[in-house]
C-alpha positions as a Markdown table, in Angstrom:
| # | Residue | x | y | z |
|---|---|---|---|---|
| 1 | Unk | 194.1 | 71.1 | 77.9 |
| 2 | Unk | 193.1 | 73.7 | 76.1 |
| 3 | Unk | 192.5 | 77.4 | 76.0 |
| 4 | Unk | 189.5 | 76.7 | 77.1 |
| 5 | Unk | 189.9 | 74.7 | 79.5 |
| 6 | Unk | 191.5 | 77.5 | 81.4 |
| 7 | Unk | 188.0 | 79.7 | 82.1 |
| 8 | Unk | 186.7 | 79.8 | 85.8 |
| 9 | Unk | 190.5 | 79.4 | 86.5 |
| 10 | Unk | 192.2 | 80.0 | 89.1 |
| 11 | Unk | 196.0 | 80.7 | 89.4 |
| 12 | Unk | 199.1 | 81.8 | 90.7 |
| 13 | Unk | 201.5 | 83.6 | 88.6 |
| 14 | Unk | 204.9 | 84.7 | 88.3 |
| 15 | Unk | 207.3 | 87.0 | 86.2 |
| 16 | Unk | 210.7 | 87.6 | 85.7 |
| 17 | Unk | 211.8 | 90.9 | 84.4 |
| 18 | Unk | 215.0 | 90.1 | 82.5 |
| 19 | Unk | 217.2 | 92.6 | 81.1 |
| 20 | Unk | 218.9 | 92.3 | 77.8 |
| 21 | Unk | 221.8 | 91.1 | 79.3 |
| 22 | Unk | 219.9 | 88.8 | 81.2 |
| 23 | Unk | 219.9 | 89.8 | 84.5 |
| 24 | Unk | 217.2 | 89.6 | 86.9 |
| 25 | Unk | 215.4 | 93.1 | 87.0 |
| 26 | Unk | 213.2 | 92.7 | 89.3 |
| 27 | Unk | 209.9 | 89.6 | 89.6 |
| 28 | Unk | 206.4 | 90.3 | 89.8 |
| 29 | Unk | 203.8 | 87.5 | 91.4 |
| 30 | Unk | 199.8 | 88.0 | 90.7 |
| 31 | Unk | 196.5 | 85.7 | 91.5 |
| 32 | Unk | 193.4 | 85.7 | 89.7 |
| 33 | Unk | 191.0 | 83.8 | 87.5 |
| 34 | Unk | 190.8 | 83.3 | 84.2 |
| 35 | Unk | 188.2 | 85.1 | 82.6 |
| 36 | Unk | 188.5 | 85.3 | 78.8 |
| 37 | Unk | 190.5 | 83.3 | 76.3 |
| 38 | Unk | 191.3 | 84.0 | 72.8 |
| 39 | Unk | 193.8 | 82.2 | 71.2 |
| 40 | Unk | 194.7 | 85.8 | 68.5 |
| 41 | Unk | 194.7 | 88.1 | 71.9 |
| 42 | Unk | 196.2 | 86.1 | 74.5 |
| 43 | Unk | 194.4 | 84.8 | 78.2 |
| 44 | Unk | 192.8 | 87.3 | 80.5 |
| 45 | Unk | 193.1 | 87.0 | 84.0 |
| 46 | Unk | 190.3 | 89.0 | 87.3 |
| 47 | Unk | 193.2 | 89.3 | 89.5 |
| 48 | Unk | 192.4 | 88.4 | 93.4 |
| 49 | Unk | 191.1 | 92.1 | 94.8 |
| 50 | Unk | 194.0 | 93.7 | 96.8 |
| 51 | Unk | 193.0 | 95.0 | 100.5 |
| 52 | Unk | 193.3 | 98.9 | 101.4 |
| 53 | Unk | 195.0 | 99.3 | 104.5 |
| 54 | Unk | 192.2 | 99.3 | 106.3 |
| 55 | Unk | 191.6 | 96.0 | 105.6 |
| 56 | Unk | 188.6 | 95.9 | 102.7 |
| 57 | Unk | 188.7 | 94.7 | 99.2 |
| 58 | Unk | 189.9 | 96.9 | 96.3 |
| 59 | Unk | 187.1 | 96.2 | 93.9 |
| 60 | Unk | 188.4 | 98.4 | 91.2 |
| 61 | Unk | 191.4 | 95.3 | 90.8 |
| 62 | Unk | 192.4 | 95.0 | 87.1 |
| 63 | Unk | 192.4 | 92.6 | 84.8 |
| 64 | Unk | 196.3 | 90.8 | 83.5 |
| 65 | Unk | 196.5 | 89.8 | 80.0 |
| 66 | Unk | 198.9 | 87.2 | 79.7 |
| 67 | Unk | 200.1 | 85.2 | 76.2 |
| 68 | Unk | 197.7 | 82.3 | 74.8 |
| 69 | Unk | 200.5 | 79.7 | 75.1 |
| 70 | Unk | 200.2 | 77.0 | 77.5 |
| 71 | Unk | 203.1 | 76.2 | 77.1 |
| 72 | Unk | 203.4 | 78.0 | 81.2 |
| 73 | Unk | 200.7 | 76.3 | 83.0 |
| 74 | Unk | 201.1 | 73.3 | 84.8 |
| 75 | Unk | 198.9 | 71.6 | 87.7 |
| 76 | Unk | 199.2 | 73.7 | 91.3 |
| 77 | Unk | 200.1 | 71.2 | 94.0 |
| 78 | Unk | 197.1 | 71.9 | 97.2 |
| 79 | Unk | 198.1 | 74.3 | 99.3 |
| 80 | Unk | 198.2 | 78.5 | 101.1 |
| 81 | Unk | 200.2 | 80.8 | 99.0 |
| 82 | Unk | 201.0 | 83.7 | 100.5 |
| 83 | Unk | 203.5 | 86.7 | 99.8 |
| 84 | Unk | 202.8 | 90.4 | 101.0 |
| 85 | Unk | 205.5 | 91.9 | 99.0 |
| 86 | Unk | 202.5 | 90.6 | 96.1 |
| 87 | Unk | 199.5 | 90.6 | 98.3 |
| 88 | Unk | 198.8 | 87.2 | 97.7 |
| 89 | Unk | 196.8 | 85.5 | 99.7 |
| 90 | Unk | 195.6 | 82.4 | 98.0 |
| 91 | Unk | 194.2 | 78.8 | 98.3 |
| 92 | Unk | 195.0 | 75.6 | 96.0 |
| 93 | Unk | 194.7 | 77.8 | 93.4 |
| 94 | Unk | 194.6 | 75.8 | 90.2 |
| 95 | Unk | 197.9 | 76.0 | 87.9 |
| 96 | Unk | 200.6 | 77.9 | 88.8 |
| 97 | Unk | 201.7 | 80.2 | 85.1 |
| 98 | Unk | 205.3 | 81.0 | 84.9 |
| 99 | Unk | 207.0 | 83.3 | 82.6 |
| 100 | Unk | 210.7 | 85.7 | 82.5 |
| 101 | Unk | 209.7 | 88.9 | 80.3 |
| 102 | Unk | 212.7 | 89.7 | 78.6 |
| 103 | Unk | 213.6 | 93.9 | 77.7 |
| 104 | Unk | 214.7 | 93.7 | 73.8 |
| 105 | Unk | 215.6 | 97.1 | 73.3 |
| 106 | Unk | 219.1 | 98.6 | 76.2 |
| 107 | Unk | 218.0 | 102.1 | 75.2 |
| 108 | Unk | 214.4 | 104.0 | 74.8 |
| 109 | Unk | 213.7 | 107.2 | 74.8 |
| 110 | Unk | 211.1 | 109.3 | 76.7 |
| 111 | Unk | 208.1 | 108.2 | 74.7 |
| 112 | Unk | 210.1 | 105.8 | 72.6 |
| 113 | Unk | 208.1 | 102.1 | 72.5 |
| 114 | Unk | 209.7 | 99.2 | 75.1 |
| 115 | Unk | 209.9 | 96.0 | 73.8 |
| 116 | Unk | 209.9 | 93.0 | 76.0 |
| 117 | Unk | 209.2 | 89.5 | 74.4 |
| 118 | Unk | 207.3 | 87.0 | 76.6 |
| 119 | Unk | 209.3 | 82.9 | 76.7 |
| 120 | Unk | 207.2 | 80.6 | 79.0 |
| 121 | Unk | 208.9 | 78.7 | 81.2 |
| 122 | Unk | 208.6 | 74.9 | 80.6 |
| 123 | Unk | 209.6 | 73.0 | 84.0 |
| 124 | Unk | 206.9 | 73.6 | 86.9 |
| 125 | Unk | 208.2 | 75.7 | 89.4 |
| 126 | Unk | 208.8 | 74.5 | 92.7 |
| 127 | Unk | 207.5 | 75.5 | 96.3 |
| 128 | Unk | 209.7 | 75.5 | 99.2 |
C-alpha cells in the first residue's frame, strides 16, 4: 500500500492521548474519507458530517491531519461501527487507523507551545 492508495478511502481513526507519565489523558475517535496525501505534509481526512441536535448533518465539518506513516493503517473488517460519545456512525470503513499522541513536556505556561509526538500503533486494533 502507498499513500496514494488511500485517496477516497474511508477510515475510522482512534487516538489515545498520553501524558508525560504514561497515563491516558483521553481517547478520541473520528471517521472520514482521505482527500489528500503528501509525504511531507501528511494525510488529510475530511471528517464525516457531525449531526446537529435536530438530526441534520453539519456541512462545516473540518479536515483532520494525520502523519504520513502507513504503519498505523489496517484493513478494517466489515461492520457497522457506532460510538455515540464521539458521534461516530460508519459502515464498512476501508481502514482502521490507530495512534498514540504523547505529550512531551509536563508543564507549559499559558501561550507556550505544547509538544506532542505521534506514535503509530503497529498492532491491529481488536473489535468487540
